[in-house]
N, C-alpha and C positions, 0 to 999 in steps of 0.2 A: 438558460446554460447558453451558453456562447458555442460558434461554431467548434473554437481552439477546446476547449473546456469536454468538447463531446471527440473531438479526438484524442484528447489524450486519457479520457476515462475509456475508450475504447481501447489505446492500446495498454491500460493497468488492467482489463480485463482480461486479456491477451495473454498479458507477461506481466502477475501484480508484481514479482520482484526486480522489473527493469529500472535503472536508475535516472535517475537525471536529467544528466547527463546525456545517456542512450535514449531517452525521449526527445530532447532537444537538438542532438544526432538526425532524428529521423525527421524531424520536422523543421528542421536549418532553424532552430528560433538560440538563444539563449538560455541555459540553464536555471538562469534566476529567473525569468519566462516562464519555464514549465513549476519553478517553486510557485510562483506567484499563483496559475492557474490550479497549480495543486490548494493552496490555501484556502483559495475561492470557492473549491469541487466541496472542501472540508467543512469552510462553511454555511456549505446547501444542503450539506446534511447527504451529501452524493459518495463523500467516501468517509470514516469513520474513524482511520485513524492510518499510521504507516506500520509498515511490519518490520520486524527486524528477525533471524535468525540467530534461535538460540540456542547452547549446548545445554545438555539434560546434566546435571553435577554427576561425579561417577560413571560416566557412557560415554560414547564414541555416538548415541543417536541424536539427532538436529529434531527441529522444530521449530514451525512459522509461528508465533505470537504476537498478532497485531490486532486491534480493535477491542474496543471495548463495549459491554455489552449489562448494562444495568449495572457498570460502576463496576464488573467482574472481566476480568483479561478473558480474552476469545481466541481459541486455534484457529487458523485459516485452515490448516492444511485438514480440518474434520471435523470442525464448526464446535467442536465438545467444549463447555465452558471449564475454564482454568486448565487448558488446555490437556494434551493429551497422558494418560498415568507411563 
């Protein structure tokens, strides 16, 4: 893993929902460079996927669903398979 990939991974660990542009601004690099580093981290197995905020149907409650475990969605906020109930 490169030094830059380690930097980005550390940033993502402290703030998983940070945007690529925010990372780019922090590191004074382009957003496309961040995207390449993130892709490389995914290829190396350091990142399992990207997170998205979804709204539960018929509810104002939101949860972060991202990544996959054995082909099933995994909730990042509570590590439950298939997200929270």
